[in-house]
FITOR-634685 format. One record per residue (C-alpha): residue in one letter; x, y, z; chain. Coordinates in steps of 0.25 Angstrom, whole numbers, plus 2048, in hexadecimal, padded with zeros to 3 digits. Example, Ala and Ser with C-alpha at 12.3 -4.5 7.8 and 13.67 -1.06 7.14 Angstrom:
residu | px | py | pz | chaine
A | 831 | 7EE | 81F | A
S | 837 | 7FC | 81D | A
This chain:
residu | px | py | pz | chaine
M | 800 | 800 | 800 | A
R | 80B | 809 | 804 | A
L | 812 | 806 | 7F6 | A
R | 806 | 809 | 7EE | A
L | 806 | 817 | 7F5 | A
M | 814 | 81C | 7F2 | A
I | 813 | 818 | 7E4 | A
V | 805 | 81F | 7E3 | A
L | 80D | 82D | 7EA | A
V | 819 | 82A | 7E2 | A
A | 80F | 82A | 7D5 | A
L | 809 | 838 | 7DA | A
V | 816 | 83E | 7DD | A
L | 81B | 83C | 7D0 | A
G | 80E | 840 | 7C8 | A
A | 80F | 84D | 7D0 | A
K | 81C | 84F | 7CC | A
E | 819 | 84D | 7BD | A
K | 817 | 85A | 7B3 | A
P | 80A | 85B | 7AD | A
K | 80C | 859 | 79D | A
A | 80C | 865 | 796 | A
V | 801 | 866 | 78C | A
K | 808 | 86A | 77D | A
T | 802 | 876 | 777 | A
P | 803 | 879 | 768 | A
V | 80B | 883 | 765 | A
W | 804 | 88D | 75C | A
P | 807 | 892 | 752 | A
P | 810 | 887 | 74E | A
K | 81E | 88A | 74C | A
A | 81F | 884 | 73E | A
G | 814 | 886 | 731 | A
I | 810 | 892 | 72B | A
K | 810 | 89E | 732 | A
T | 809 | 8A7 | 72A | A
P | 7FD | 8AD | 732 | A
G | 7EF | 8A5 | 733 | A
I | 7F6 | 89A | 72B | A
Q | 7F7 | 891 | 737 | A
V | 7EC | 888 | 73F | A
P | 7EB | 881 | 749 | A
F | 7E8 | 871 | 745 | A
A | 7DF | 871 | 751 | A
N | 7D6 | 87B | 74A | A
L | 7D2 | 872 | 73F | A
K | 7C5 | 869 | 741 | A
A | 7C6 | 85B | 739 | A
E | 7BA | 859 | 732 | A
A | 7BD | 849 | 736 | A
E | 7C7 | 844 | 73E | A
L | 7C9 | 834 | 73A | A
A | 7CF | 82A | 742 | A
I | 7D8 | 820 | 73A | A
G | 7E0 | 81A | 744 | A
G | 7ED | 81C | 73F | A
T | 7F6 | 824 | 734 | A
P | 7F0 | 826 | 726 | A
T | 7F8 | 821 | 71C | A
G | 7F1 | 829 | 710 | A
M | 7E3 | 82E | 70C | A
L | 7DA | 82A | 700 | A
A | 7CD | 82F | 6FC | A
D | 7C6 | 825 | 6F3 | A
G | 7B7 | 82A | 6F1 | A
M | 7B0 | 82D | 6FD | A
T | 7BA | 825 | 706 | A
L | 7C7 | 829 | 70D | A
L | 7D1 | 81E | 70E | A
V | 7DD | 821 | 718 | A
P | 7E6 | 816 | 71A | A
V | 7EB | 813 | 728 | A
K | 7FA | 80E | 72B | A
E | 7F6 | 809 | 739 | A
T | 7E8 | 804 | 738 | A
G | 7EC | 7FD | 72B | A
S | 7DF | 7FF | 725 | A
V | 7D9 | 80B | 71A | A
T | 7D2 | 813 | 722 | A
R | 7C5 | 817 | 71B | A
F | 7BD | 825 | 71D | A
A | 7B0 | 829 | 716 | A
S | 7B5 | 837 | 711 | A
R | 7A6 | 83C | 711 | A
D | 7A3 | 83B | 720 | A
N | 7B2 | 836 | 727 | A
K | 7AC | 829 | 729 | A
A | 7B5 | 81C | 72B | A
Q | 7B3 | 811 | 721 | A
D | 7B8 | 804 | 723 | A
A | 7C7 | 803 | 721 | A
W | 7D0 | 7FA | 718 | A
K | 7D8 | 7F0 | 720 | A
T | 7DF | 7EC | 713 | A
V | 7ED | 7F3 | 716 | A
K | 7F6 | 7EF | 721 | A
E | 7FC | 7FC | 722 | A
P | 7F8 | 808 | 71A | A
C | 804 | 811 | 715 | A
G | 808 | 81C | 709 | A
G | 7FB | 820 | 706 | A
I | 7EE | 81B | 6FD | A
V | 7EA | 81C | 6EF | A
K | 7DF | 818 | 6E6 | A
A | 7E3 | 813 | 6D8 | A
F | 7DF | 807 | 6CE | A
D | 7D1 | 806 | 6D6 | A
S | 7D9 | 803 | 6E2 | A
I | 7DD | 808 | 6EF | A
W | 7EC | 808 | 6F2 | A
V | 7F2 | 809 | 700 | A
P | 802 | 806 | 704 | A
D | 803 | 7FA | 70F | A
C | 810 | 7FC | 716 | A
K | 80F | 7F0 | 71F | A
K | 80D | 7E5 | 713 | A
A | 817 | 7EE | 70A | A
G | 80D | 7F1 | 6FD | A
V | 803 | 7F9 | 6F9 | A
A | 7F3 | 7F3 | 6FC | A
R | 7E9 | 7F5 | 6F0 | A
L | 7DC | 7F5 | 6F5 | A
A | 7CF | 7F5 | 6EE | A
A | 7C8 | 803 | 6ED | A
K | 7BB | 800 | 6F3 | A
E | 7BD | 7F6 | 6FE | A
G | 7CB | 7F7 | 701 | A
K | 7CF | 7E8 | 700 | A
L | 7DD | 7E7 | 6FC | A
S | 7DE | 7E1 | 6EE | A
A | 7ED | 7E2 | 6EC | A
K | 7FA | 7E5 | 6F1 | A
A | 807 | 7EC | 6EA | A
E | 812 | 7E5 | 6EF | A
V | 81A | 7F0 | 6F3 | A
G | 823 | 7F8 | 6FD | A
V | 81D | 805 | 703 | A
S | 827 | 80F | 708 | A
E | 823 | 81A | 714 | A
A | 81F | 825 | 70B | A
R | 812 | 82B | 710 | A
V | 80C | 82A | 703 | A
A | 812 | 81F | 6FC | A
L | 807 | 81B | 6F2 | A
A | 802 | 823 | 6E4 | A
A | 7FC | 81E | 6D8 | A
N | 7F9 | 824 | 6CA | A
G | 7F3 | 81E | 6BE | A
D | 7F9 | 811 | 6BB | A
S | 802 | 80E | 6C8 | A
V | 803 | 80F | 6D8 | A
W | 810 | 813 | 6DC | A
V | 816 | 811 | 6EB | A
L | 822 | 816 | 6F2 | A
S | 825 | 809 | 6F6 | A
D | 833 | 80A | 6FE | A
S | 83B | 814 | 707 | A
K | 845 | 815 | 6F9 | A
G | 83A | 81D | 6F2 | A
T | 836 | 811 | 6E8 | A
L | 82A | 815 | 6E2 | A
S | 822 | 809 | 6DF | A
R | 819 | 808 | 6D2 | A
L | 80C | 7FD | 6D3 | A
D | 806 | 7F9 | 6C8 | A
P | 7F6 | 7F8 | 6CD | A
E | 7F2 | 7EC | 6C2 | A
G | 7FD | 7E3 | 6CA | A
N | 7FF | 7EA | 6D7 | A
H | 80E | 7E8 | 6D6 | A
I | 81B | 7F1 | 6D5 | A
V | 81E | 7F4 | 6C7 | A
S | 829 | 7FF | 6C9 | A
E | 831 | 805 | 6D4 | A
L | 839 | 813 | 6D3 | A
R | 842 | 818 | 6DD | A
I | 83F | 826 | 6E0 | A
G | 849 | 829 | 6ED | A
P | 846 | 827 | 6FC | A
G | 83E | 830 | 705 | A
C | 831 | 832 | 6FC | A
T | 824 | 834 | 704 | A
S | 819 | 833 | 6FC | A
I | 813 | 832 | 6EC | A
L | 80A | 839 | 6E5 | A
S | 804 | 836 | 6D6 | A
E | 800 | 843 | 6CF | A
Q | 801 | 849 | 6C2 | A
D | 805 | 83C | 6BB | A
A | 811 | 83B | 6C4 | A
L | 815 | 836 | 6D3 | A
W | 81B | 83F | 6DD | A
L | 822 | 83A | 6E9 | A
T | 827 | 843 | 6F6 | A
C | 835 | 83E | 6F8 | A
A | 83A | 846 | 705 | A
T | 848 | 841 | 704 | A
E | 84D | 846 | 6F8 | A
N | 843 | 853 | 6F8 | A
K | 83C | 850 | 6EC | A
L | 82E | 84F | 6E6 | A
V | 830 | 843 | 6DC | A
K | 828 | 842 | 6CF | A
V | 828 | 834 | 6CB | A
D | 822 | 832 | 6BC | A
P | 817 | 824 | 6BC | A
K | 818 | 822 | 6AD | A
T | 827 | 822 | 6AE | A
N | 82A | 81E | 6BC | A
V | 835 | 827 | 6BD | A
V | 837 | 832 | 6C7 | A
E | 835 | 83F | 6BE | A
K | 838 | 84A | 6C7 | A
R | 83F | 84D | 6D6 | A
I | 838 | 859 | 6DA | A
E | 83E | 862 | 6E5 | A
A | 833 | 865 | 6EF | A
A | 830 | 869 | 6FE | A
L | 83C | 862 | 708 | A
E | 837 | 854 | 70B | A
P | 82C | 853 | 703 | A
V | 821 | 84A | 70A | A
A | 815 | 84A | 701 | A
A | 80F | 850 | 6F6 | A
V | 801 | 853 | 6F1 | A
F | 7FB | 858 | 6E3 | A
G | 7F2 | 862 | 6E3 | A
E | 7EF | 86F | 6DA | A
A | 7F7 | 86B | 6CE | A
H | 803 | 86A | 6D8 | A
L | 80C | 860 | 6E1 | A
W | 80C | 864 | 6EF | A
V | 818 | 85E | 6F6 | A
L | 819 | 860 | 706 | A
G | 827 | 85F | 70B | A
S | 829 | 85A | 71A | A
K | 838 | 861 | 71D | A
E | 833 | 870 | 71C | A
G | 824 | 86E | 71A | A
K | 824 | 874 | 70C | A
V | 819 | 86F | 701 | A
S | 81F | 872 | 6F3 | A
K | 814 | 874 | 6E7 | A
I | 819 | 86D | 6DB | A
D | 815 | 86F | 6CC | A
P | 814 | 85F | 6C7 | A
K | 816 | 865 | 6BA | A
T | 823 | 86D | 6BC | A
M | 827 | 864 | 6C8 | A
K | 82B | 871 | 6CF | A
V | 827 | 877 | 6DE | A
V | 81E | 883 | 6DB | A
A | 81C | 888 | 6E9 | A
T | 821 | 883 | 6F7 | A
I | 817 | 885 | 702 | A
E | 81C | 886 | 710 | A
T | 814 | 880 | 71B | A
G | 821 | 884 | 727 | A
V | 81F | 875 | 72B | A
T | 82C | 86E | 72B | A
D | 82F | 85E | 72D | A
G | 821 | 85E | 72E | A
K | 820 | 852 | 725 | A
G | 811 | 851 | 720 | A
T | 809 | 84E | 715 | A
I | 800 | 857 | 70A | A
A | 7F3 | 856 | 704 | A
F | 7EB | 85E | 6FA | A
G | 7DD | 863 | 6F8 | A
N | 7D2 | 86F | 6F6 | A
G | 7DD | 876 | 6EF | A
F | 7E6 | 876 | 6FB | A
V | 7F3 | 86E | 6FE | A
W | 7F1 | 868 | 70D | A
V | 7FF | 865 | 715 | A
S | 7FF | 85D | 722 | A
Q | 80C | 85D | 72B | A
V | 810 | 858 | 739 | A
G | 80B | 864 | 742 | A
Y | 805 | 86C | 737 | A
P | 7F9 | 861 | 734 | A
L | 7F3 | 86A | 727 | A
T | 7FA | 876 | 71E | A
K | 7F0 | 87B | 714 | A
I | 7F7 | 880 | 708 | A
D | 7EF | 888 | 6FC | A
A | 7F2 | 880 | 6EF | A
K | 7F2 | 88D | 6E7 | A
T | 7F8 | 897 | 6EF | A
D | 802 | 88E | 6F5 | A
K | 801 | 893 | 702 | A
V | 7FD | 88E | 70F | A
M | 7EF | 892 | 713 | A
Q | 7EE | 88A | 721 | A
Q | 7F7 | 882 | 72B | A
F | 7F1 | 878 | 736 | A
A | 7FB | 876 | 741 | A
G | 7FA | 86B | 74D | A
D | 7FC | 85E | 750 | A
G | 7FB | 853 | 745 | A
G | 7FE | 854 | 735 | A
G | 805 | 84D | 72A | A
T | 7FB | 846 | 723 | A
I | 7F0 | 84C | 71B | A
W | 7E8 | 84A | 710 | A
F | 7DD | 850 | 706 | A
N | 7D0 | 848 | 703 | A
A | 7C2 | 848 | 703 | A
G | 7C3 | 858 | 702 | A
S | 7CA | 857 | 710 | A
V | 7D8 | 85A | 716 | A
W | 7DB | 84C | 71F | A
I | 7E7 | 84C | 729 | A
A | 7EA | 840 | 731 | A
D | 7EE | 841 | 740 | A
G | 7F9 | 835 | 742 | A
A | 7F7 | 837 | 751 | A
K | 7E8 | 837 | 752 | A
K | 7E9 | 82C | 748 | A
T | 7DD | 835 | 741 | A
L | 7DB | 83B | 732 | A
A | 7D3 | 849 | 734 | A
R | 7CB | 850 | 729 | A
Y | 7CA | 85E | 727 | A
D | 7C2 | 864 | 71E | A
P | 7CA | 86F | 715 | A
K | 7BF | 87B | 717 | A
R | 7C1 | 87A | 727 | A
I | 7D1 | 87A | 725 | A
A | 7CF | 887 | 71E | A
L | 7C5 | 88D | 728 | A
T | 7CF | 888 | 735 | A
L | 7D5 | 895 | 739 | A
P | 7E1 | 897 | 744 | A
D | 7DB | 89B | 753 | A
Protein backbone atom coordinates (compact mmCIF):
# COMPACT_ATOMS: atom_id res chain seq x y z
CA UNK A 1 0.00 0.00 0.00
CA UNK A 2 2.82 2.37 0.96
CA UNK A 3 4.61 1.55 -2.33
CA UNK A 4 1.53 2.41 -4.37
CA UNK A 5 1.16 5.70 -2.51
CA UNK A 6 4.79 6.61 -3.22
CA UNK A 7 4.34 5.87 -6.95
CA UNK A 8 1.29 8.10 -7.11
CA UNK A 9 3.10 10.94 -5.31
CA UNK A 10 6.12 10.71 -7.63
CA UNK A 11 3.84 10.78 -10.67
CA UNK A 12 2.08 13.88 -9.37
CA UNK A 13 5.37 15.67 -8.74
CA UNK A 14 6.74 14.84 -12.18
CA UNK A 15 3.48 15.89 -13.81
CA UNK A 16 3.58 19.22 -11.98
CA UNK A 17 7.07 19.93 -13.32
CA UNK A 18 6.12 19.29 -16.95
CA UNK A 19 5.74 22.48 -18.92
CA UNK A 20 2.56 22.79 -20.97
CA UNK A 21 3.12 22.18 -24.68
CA UNK A 22 3.31 25.37 -26.67
CA UNK A 23 0.50 25.80 -29.17
CA UNK A 24 1.89 26.33 -32.65
CA UNK A 25 0.25 29.36 -34.20
CA UNK A 26 0.60 29.97 -37.92
CA UNK A 27 2.82 32.86 -38.95
CA UNK A 28 0.94 35.44 -40.99
CA UNK A 29 1.78 36.75 -43.39
CA UNK A 30 3.97 33.84 -44.48
CA UNK A 31 7.66 34.48 -45.04
CA UNK A 32 7.58 33.10 -48.58
CA UNK A 33 5.16 33.42 -51.46
CA UNK A 34 3.81 36.42 -53.35
CA UNK A 35 4.20 39.67 -51.42
CA UNK A 36 1.83 41.80 -53.49
CA UNK A 37 -0.91 43.10 -51.16
CA UNK A 38 -4.23 41.26 -51.48
CA UNK A 39 -2.79 38.18 -53.20
CA UNK A 40 -2.07 35.93 -50.24
CA UNK A 41 -5.05 34.37 -48.47
CA UNK A 42 -5.11 31.99 -45.48
CA UNK A 43 -5.99 28.56 -46.84
CA UNK A 44 -8.26 28.12 -43.81
CA UNK A 45 -10.50 30.83 -45.28
CA UNK A 46 -11.32 28.69 -48.31
CA UNK A 47 -14.33 26.45 -47.87
CA UNK A 48 -14.43 23.14 -49.73
CA UNK A 49 -17.57 22.03 -51.54
CA UNK A 50 -16.84 18.52 -50.35
CA UNK A 51 -14.14 16.63 -48.48
CA UNK A 52 -13.96 12.98 -49.47
CA UNK A 53 -12.31 10.28 -47.38
CA UNK A 54 -10.02 8.21 -49.59
CA UNK A 55 -8.00 6.30 -46.99
CA UNK A 56 -4.56 7.02 -48.36
CA UNK A 57 -2.48 8.81 -50.97
CA UNK A 58 -4.10 9.42 -54.37
CA UNK A 59 -1.79 8.62 -57.26
CA UNK A 60 -3.89 10.12 -60.03
CA UNK A 61 -7.33 11.28 -61.09
CA UNK A 62 -9.46 10.59 -64.16
CA UNK A 63 -12.89 11.92 -65.08
CA UNK A 64 -14.72 9.21 -67.01
CA UNK A 65 -18.14 10.59 -67.86
CA UNK A 66 -19.86 11.43 -64.57
CA UNK A 67 -17.50 9.30 -62.52
CA UNK A 68 -14.19 10.30 -60.98
CA UNK A 69 -11.59 7.53 -60.70
CA UNK A 70 -8.94 8.01 -58.02
CA UNK A 71 -6.33 5.27 -57.51
CA UNK A 72 -5.16 5.10 -53.89
CA UNK A 73 -1.83 3.49 -53.07
CA UNK A 74 -2.42 2.35 -49.47
CA UNK A 75 -5.87 0.83 -50.04
CA UNK A 76 -4.88 -0.99 -53.21
CA UNK A 77 -7.96 0.24 -55.01
CA UNK A 78 -9.36 2.65 -57.55
CA UNK A 79 -11.79 4.77 -55.53
CA UNK A 80 -14.81 5.98 -57.47
CA UNK A 81 -17.00 9.04 -56.89
CA UNK A 82 -20.02 10.41 -58.71
CA UNK A 83 -18.90 13.86 -59.84
CA UNK A 84 -22.45 15.22 -59.64
CA UNK A 85 -23.02 14.66 -55.92
CA UNK A 86 -19.59 13.50 -54.65
CA UNK A 87 -21.03 10.20 -53.42
CA UNK A 88 -18.74 7.18 -53.25
CA UNK A 89 -19.35 4.27 -55.58
CA UNK A 90 -18.01 0.73 -55.32
CA UNK A 91 -14.21 0.80 -55.48
CA UNK A 92 -12.27 -1.36 -57.90
CA UNK A 93 -9.94 -3.76 -56.10
CA UNK A 94 -8.14 -5.03 -59.17
CA UNK A 95 -4.81 -3.19 -58.67
CA UNK A 96 -2.62 -4.19 -55.72
CA UNK A 97 -0.63 -0.96 -55.36
CA UNK A 98 -1.69 1.81 -57.75
CA UNK A 99 1.04 4.31 -58.61
CA UNK A 100 2.11 6.73 -61.29
CA UNK A 101 -1.23 7.96 -62.63
CA UNK A 102 -4.26 6.69 -64.52
CA UNK A 103 -5.37 7.12 -68.15
CA UNK A 104 -8.23 6.04 -70.38
CA UNK A 105 -7.28 4.77 -73.84
CA UNK A 106 -8.32 2.04 -76.27
CA UNK A 107 -11.64 1.47 -74.44
CA UNK A 108 -9.77 0.63 -71.23
CA UNK A 109 -8.51 2.16 -68.00
CA UNK A 110 -4.74 1.80 -67.50
CA UNK A 111 -3.18 1.93 -64.02
CA UNK A 112 0.46 1.22 -63.09
CA UNK A 113 0.85 -1.36 -60.32
CA UNK A 114 4.04 -0.89 -58.29
CA UNK A 115 3.56 -4.09 -56.28
CA UNK A 116 3.18 -6.40 -59.26
CA UNK A 117 5.56 -4.41 -61.47
CA UNK A 118 3.32 -3.87 -64.45
CA UNK A 119 0.47 -1.86 -65.91
CA UNK A 120 -3.03 -3.15 -65.26
CA UNK A 121 -5.57 -2.86 -68.07
CA UNK A 122 -9.10 -2.63 -66.71
CA UNK A 123 -12.46 -2.87 -68.40
CA UNK A 124 -13.77 0.69 -68.56
CA UNK A 125 -17.25 -0.06 -67.20
CA UNK A 126 -16.81 -2.62 -64.45
CA UNK A 127 -13.10 -2.28 -63.66
CA UNK A 128 -12.26 -5.95 -64.10
CA UNK A 129 -8.69 -6.86 -65.01
CA UNK A 130 -8.63 -7.67 -68.72
CA UNK A 131 -4.85 -7.79 -69.20
CA UNK A 132 -1.56 -6.89 -67.61
CA UNK A 133 1.44 -5.44 -69.40
CA UNK A 134 4.67 -6.85 -67.99
CA UNK A 135 6.75 -3.71 -67.63
CA UNK A 136 8.58 -1.97 -64.82
CA UNK A 137 7.18 1.19 -63.26
CA UNK A 138 9.37 4.05 -62.05
CA UNK A 139 8.72 6.19 -58.98
CA UNK A 140 7.64 9.11 -61.18
CA UNK A 141 4.50 10.82 -59.94
CA UNK A 142 3.01 10.58 -63.45
CA UNK A 143 4.60 7.56 -65.12
CA UNK A 144 1.88 6.86 -67.67
CA UNK A 145 0.50 8.49 -70.83
CA UNK A 146 -1.25 7.44 -74.02
CA UNK A 147 -1.46 8.72 -77.59
CA UNK A 148 -3.31 7.51 -80.69
CA UNK A 149 -1.61 4.14 -81.00
CA UNK A 150 0.38 3.37 -77.84
CA UNK A 151 0.59 3.51 -74.07
CA UNK A 152 3.84 4.96 -72.71
CA UNK A 153 5.44 4.15 -69.37
CA UNK A 154 8.42 5.55 -67.49
CA UNK A 155 9.60 2.12 -66.50
CA UNK A 156 12.72 2.55 -64.33
CA UNK A 157 14.87 5.01 -62.39
CA UNK A 158 17.25 5.37 -65.35
CA UNK A 159 14.58 7.19 -67.34
CA UNK A 160 13.61 4.40 -69.72
CA UNK A 161 10.48 5.24 -71.71
CA UNK A 162 8.71 2.02 -72.69
CA UNK A 163 6.16 1.83 -75.50
CA UNK A 164 3.27 -0.61 -75.08
CA UNK A 165 1.28 -2.00 -77.98
CA UNK A 166 -2.40 -2.07 -76.88
CA UNK A 167 -3.10 -4.93 -79.28
CA UNK A 168 -0.80 -7.36 -77.51
CA UNK A 169 -0.26 -5.47 -74.22
CA UNK A 170 3.50 -5.84 -74.50
CA UNK A 171 6.59 -3.65 -74.93
CA UNK A 172 7.50 -2.92 -78.54
CA UNK A 173 10.29 -0.38 -78.00
CA UNK A 174 12.33 1.42 -75.36
CA UNK A 175 13.98 4.82 -75.29
CA UNK A 176 16.46 6.03 -72.69
CA UNK A 177 15.61 9.60 -71.66
CA UNK A 178 17.82 9.96 -68.59
CA UNK A 179 17.41 9.76 -64.80
CA UNK A 180 15.22 12.02 -62.70
CA UNK A 181 12.15 12.25 -64.94
CA UNK A 182 9.08 12.89 -62.79
CA UNK A 183 6.15 13.12 -65.19
CA UNK A 184 5.01 12.40 -68.74
CA UNK A 185 2.36 14.26 -70.73
CA UNK A 186 0.87 13.49 -74.15
CA UNK A 187 -0.12 16.68 -76.00
CA UNK A 188 0.22 18.30 -79.41
CA UNK A 189 1.25 15.05 -81.14
CA UNK A 190 4.24 14.73 -78.83
CA UNK A 191 5.29 13.37 -75.46
CA UNK A 192 6.63 15.84 -72.91
CA UNK A 193 8.67 14.72 -69.91
CA UNK A 194 9.78 16.79 -66.95
CA UNK A 195 13.29 15.71 -66.01
CA UNK A 196 14.45 17.40 -62.81
CA UNK A 197 17.98 16.01 -62.76
CA UNK A 198 19.00 17.80 -65.97
CA UNK A 199 16.56 20.73 -65.58
CA UNK A 200 14.94 20.05 -68.92
CA UNK A 201 11.56 19.54 -70.49
CA UNK A 202 12.13 16.70 -72.95
CA UNK A 203 10.07 16.42 -76.14
CA UNK A 204 9.74 12.97 -77.72
CA UNK A 205 8.34 12.37 -81.20
CA UNK A 206 6.10 9.26 -80.87
CA UNK A 207 6.19 8.64 -84.61
CA UNK A 208 9.95 8.24 -84.78
CA UNK A 209 10.42 7.25 -81.12
CA UNK A 210 13.33 9.66 -80.68
CA UNK A 211 14.06 12.69 -78.50
CA UNK A 212 13.32 15.74 -80.61
CA UNK A 213 14.33 18.49 -78.20
CA UNK A 214 15.56 19.13 -74.67
CA UNK A 215 14.16 22.48 -73.56
CA UNK A 216 15.52 24.71 -70.82
CA UNK A 217 12.77 25.13 -68.23
CA UNK A 218 12.36 26.19 -64.62
CA UNK A 219 14.94 24.63 -62.30
CA UNK A 220 14.07 21.08 -61.26
CA UNK A 221 10.91 20.74 -63.36
CA UNK A 222 8.55 18.31 -61.62
CA UNK A 223 5.18 18.65 -63.37
CA UNK A 224 3.64 19.93 -66.60
CA UNK A 225 0.19 20.66 -67.99
CA UNK A 226 -1.23 21.92 -71.30
CA UNK A 227 -3.66 24.84 -71.57
CA UNK A 228 -4.37 27.92 -73.69
CA UNK A 229 -2.12 26.52 -76.46
CA UNK A 230 0.91 26.45 -74.16
CA UNK A 231 2.78 24.09 -71.90
CA UNK A 232 3.11 25.13 -68.27
CA UNK A 233 6.01 23.63 -66.35
CA UNK A 234 6.46 23.85 -62.58
CA UNK A 235 10.02 24.02 -61.29
CA UNK A 236 10.46 22.84 -57.72
CA UNK A 237 13.80 24.52 -56.95
CA UNK A 238 12.73 28.15 -57.27
CA UNK A 239 8.97 27.73 -57.48
CA UNK A 240 8.80 29.21 -60.97
CA UNK A 241 6.32 28.28 -63.69
CA UNK A 242 7.63 28.30 -67.26
CA UNK A 243 5.16 29.05 -70.06
CA UNK A 244 6.39 27.30 -73.20
CA UNK A 245 5.21 27.67 -76.79
CA UNK A 246 5.10 24.08 -78.16
CA UNK A 247 5.63 25.34 -81.73
CA UNK A 248 8.83 27.27 -81.11
CA UNK A 249 9.71 25.19 -78.01
CA UNK A 250 10.81 28.35 -76.21
CA UNK A 251 9.90 29.84 -72.85
CA UNK A 252 7.69 32.88 -73.52
CA UNK A 253 7.00 33.80 -69.89
CA UNK A 254 8.16 32.92 -66.38
CA UNK A 255 5.80 33.27 -63.43
CA UNK A 256 7.14 33.54 -59.89
CA UNK A 257 5.25 31.82 -57.07
CA UNK A 258 7.79 32.81 -54.41
CA UNK A 259 7.84 29.27 -53.01
CA UNK A 260 11.24 27.57 -53.13
CA UNK A 261 11.76 23.83 -52.75
CA UNK A 262 8.00 23.36 -52.50
CA UNK A 263 7.86 20.46 -54.96
CA UNK A 264 4.20 20.26 -55.98
CA UNK A 265 2.00 19.67 -59.01
CA UNK A 266 0.18 21.75 -61.60
CA UNK A 267 -3.23 21.68 -63.31
CA UNK A 268 -5.21 23.72 -65.83
CA UNK A 269 -8.88 24.64 -66.01
CA UNK A 270 -11.34 27.52 -66.40
CA UNK A 271 -8.65 29.65 -68.05
CA UNK A 272 -6.29 29.42 -65.10
CA UNK A 273 -3.16 27.52 -64.15
CA UNK A 274 -3.48 25.99 -60.69
CA UNK A 275 -0.40 25.14 -58.65
CA UNK A 276 -0.18 23.27 -55.35
CA UNK A 277 3.03 23.30 -53.30
CA UNK A 278 3.81 22.22 -49.76
CA UNK A 279 2.65 24.95 -47.39
CA UNK A 280 0.94 26.75 -50.28
CA UNK A 281 -1.90 24.42 -51.28
CA UNK A 282 -3.24 26.65 -54.04
CA UNK A 283 -1.83 29.33 -56.35
CA UNK A 284 -4.03 30.66 -59.14
CA UNK A 285 -2.39 32.07 -62.29
CA UNK A 286 -4.24 33.86 -65.09
CA UNK A 287 -3.22 32.11 -68.32
CA UNK A 288 -3.74 35.23 -70.42
CA UNK A 289 -1.89 37.77 -68.30
CA UNK A 290 0.61 35.33 -66.74
CA UNK A 291 -0.02 36.89 -63.34
CA UNK A 292 -0.66 35.28 -59.97
CA UNK A 293 -4.21 36.24 -58.99
CA UNK A 294 -4.46 34.45 -55.63
CA UNK A 295 -2.20 32.39 -53.41
CA UNK A 296 -3.52 30.39 -50.47
CA UNK A 297 -1.04 29.61 -47.70
CA UNK A 298 -1.42 27.06 -44.92
CA UNK A 299 -1.03 23.41 -44.01
CA UNK A 300 -1.07 20.77 -46.72
CA UNK A 301 -0.73 20.99 -50.46
CA UNK A 302 1.40 19.37 -53.11
CA UNK A 303 -1.13 17.41 -55.17
CA UNK A 304 -3.76 19.04 -57.39
CA UNK A 305 -6.06 18.26 -60.32
CA UNK A 306 -8.76 20.07 -62.28
CA UNK A 307 -11.69 17.83 -63.19
CA UNK A 308 -15.46 18.08 -63.51
CA UNK A 309 -15.26 21.88 -63.37
CA UNK A 310 -13.57 21.85 -59.96
CA UNK A 311 -10.17 22.13 -58.32
CA UNK A 312 -9.22 19.03 -56.31
CA UNK A 313 -6.50 19.05 -53.65
CA UNK A 314 -5.30 15.96 -51.79
CA UNK A 315 -4.38 16.10 -48.12
CA UNK A 316 -1.90 13.31 -47.44
CA UNK A 317 -2.03 13.73 -43.66
CA UNK A 318 -5.81 13.60 -43.40
CA UNK A 319 -6.12 11.11 -46.28
CA UNK A 320 -8.82 13.18 -47.90
CA UNK A 321 -9.56 14.74 -51.26
CA UNK A 322 -11.17 18.20 -51.16
CA UNK A 323 -13.23 19.75 -53.95
CA UNK A 324 -13.23 23.50 -54.55
CA UNK A 325 -15.47 25.61 -56.78
CA UNK A 326 -13.45 28.12 -58.88
CA UNK A 327 -16.15 30.74 -58.21
CA UNK A 328 -15.82 30.32 -54.45
CA UNK A 329 -12.04 30.49 -54.78
CA UNK A 330 -12.30 33.83 -56.60
CA UNK A 331 -14.56 35.23 -53.89
CA UNK A 332 -12.38 34.12 -50.98
CA UNK A 333 -10.45 37.11 -49.67
CA UNK A 334 -7.80 37.76 -47.01
CA UNK A 335 -9.01 38.58 -43.48
